C-alpha positions in Angstrom: -6.3 20.8 -19.3 -9.9 22.2 -19.6 -11.6 23.6 -16.5 -14.6 21.4 -17.2 -12.6 18.2 -17.0 -13.5 15.5 -14.5 -10.5 16.3 -12.4 -11.9 19.8 -11.8 -15.3 18.3 -10.8 -13.5 16.1 -8.3 -12.5 19.1 -6.2 -9.2 19.9 -7.9 -8.4 23.6 -7.9 -5.5 25.4 -9.6 -3.2 27.5 -7.5 -4.7 30.7 -9.1 -8.2 29.6 -8.1 -7.1 28.9 -4.5 -5.4 32.2 -4.3 -8.5 34.1 -5.7 -10.7 32.3 -3.2 -8.3 33.2 -0.3 -8.3 36.9 -1.4 -12.1 36.9 -1.5 -12.2 35.5 2.0 -9.7 38.1 3.2 -11.8 40.8 1.5 -14.9 39.5 3.4 -12.8 39.5 6.6 -12.0 43.2 5.9 -15.7 43.9 5.5 -16.4 42.2 8.8 -13.6 44.1 10.6 -15.0 47.4 9.2 -18.5 46.7 10.8 -19.5 48.3 14.0 -19.6 46.1 17.1 -23.4 46.1 17.0 -23.5 44.9 13.4 -20.8 42.4 14.0 -22.8 40.9 16.8 -25.6 40.1 14.4 -23.3 37.9 12.3 -23.1 34.2 13.0 -19.3 34.2 13.7 -17.4 31.6 15.7 -15.4 32.6 18.8 -12.2 32.0 16.9 -13.3 34.5 14.2 -14.4 37.1 16.7 -11.0 36.8 18.5 -9.2 37.2 15.1 -11.3 40.3 14.3 -10.6 41.8 17.8 -6.9 41.1 17.4 -6.8 43.1 14.1 -7.4 46.3 16.0 -4.2 45.9 18.0 -1.9 45.3 15.0 -0.1 48.5 13.8 2.6 47.1 11.5 1.7 46.9 7.8 3.3 43.6 7.3 1.9 42.2 10.6 -1.6 43.3 9.4 -1.1 41.7 6.0 -0.1 38.4 7.7 -3.0 38.6 10.1 -5.4 39.1 7.3 -4.1 35.9 5.8 -4.9 34.3 9.1 -8.4 35.9 9.0 -8.9 34.4 5.5 -7.9 31.0 6.8 -10.3 31.2 9.7 -13.1 32.4 7.3 -12.9 29.1 5.5 -14.5 27.4 8.5 -17.3 29.9 8.9 -20.9 29.5 7.6 -20.5 31.7 4.4 -24.2 31.5 3.5 -25.3 32.8 6.8 -22.8 35.6 6.8 -23.8 36.6 3.3 -27.5 36.5 4.3 -26.6 38.9 7.2 -24.8 41.3 4.8 -27.8 41.2 2.5 -30.0 42.1 5.4 -27.7 45.0 6.3 -28.0 46.2 2.7 -31.8 45.9 2.7 -32.0 48.0 5.9 -29.7 50.6 4.4 -31.9 50.8 1.3 -35.1 51.1 3.4 -33.5 53.9 5.5 -32.4 55.7 2.3 -35.8 55.4 0.8 -37.5 56.8 4.0 -34.9 59.6 4.0 -35.7 60.6 0.4 -39.4 60.4 1.1 -38.9 62.9 4.0 -36.8 65.2 1.7 -39.6 65.2 -0.9 -42.0 66.2 1.8 -39.8 69.1 2.9 -39.5 70.3 -0.7 -43.2 69.9 -1.3 -44.0 71.8 1.9 -41.7 74.7 1.0 -42.7 75.0 -2.6 -46.5 74.3 -2.4 -47.2 75.9 1.0 -50.8 75.5 2.4 -51.9 72.7 0.0 -49.0 70.5 1.0 -49.4 71.4 4.7 -53.0 70.0 4.6 -51.8 66.8 2.9 -49.0 66.5 5.4 -51.4 67.0 8.4 -53.7 64.3 6.9 -50.9 61.8 6.8 -49.3 62.9 10.1 -52.1 64.3 12.3 -49.8 64.5 15.4 -47.6 67.2 13.9 -47.1 70.5 15.7 -49.0 72.6 13.1 -47.9 76.0 14.4 -44.2 75.0 14.4 -44.6 73.4 10.9 -46.2 76.5 9.4 -43.6 78.8 11.0 -40.7 76.7 9.7 -42.2 76.6 6.2 -42.5 80.4 6.2 -39.0 80.9 7.5 -37.6 78.4 4.9 -39.4 80.1 2.1 -38.0 83.5 3.2 -34.5 82.1 3.5 -34.7 80.7 0.0 -36.0 83.9 -1.5 -33.3 85.9 0.2 -30.5 83.4 -0.6 -29.7 82.8 3.0 -28.3 79.5 4.4 -31.1 76.8 4.8 -31.3 76.8 8.7 -35.1 76.7 8.9 -35.2 74.1 6.1 -33.0 71.9 8.2 -35.2 72.4 11.2 -38.2 71.7 9.1 -36.6 68.4 8.0 -35.9 67.5 11.7 -39.6 68.2 12.5 -40.8 66.1 9.6 -38.4 63.3 10.6 -39.4 63.4 14.3 -43.1 63.5 13.3 -42.7 60.5 11.0 -40.8 58.7 13.8 -37.7 57.8 11.8 
């Protein structure tokens, strides 16, 4: 029988297709369980699903957890999958934005250490509220640490100052 047959369009699924769908729902359930409470609260989950997720934390037996995950998959069938996927997409976007901001700050730190005063002036133009004395001191210390091959203590402090100044 072809998968494009009218019987398949009428809602017929093979056992393999049902099993794969159930495994995908269980995998999504695992992702939901792995979320923090704050992130999970942002998901549009039913009370039954929240109870199932909470129950998972109390199960210690491997076989018991496996059976419970089957139950979680079953409960997942009744959830609004589009809304849950949209929430996961939102989490991913927030993570990408945070990573982008983090990399931007790292580039500022490298630029400040390598270019010195020219980069300091550019940084002050972009962030006029920075503690200029502390910024210059940390840059000098970070440059000294690099030239002497010491651990990057001042470089880390410089990054914290940049992060706090940029309010991230």
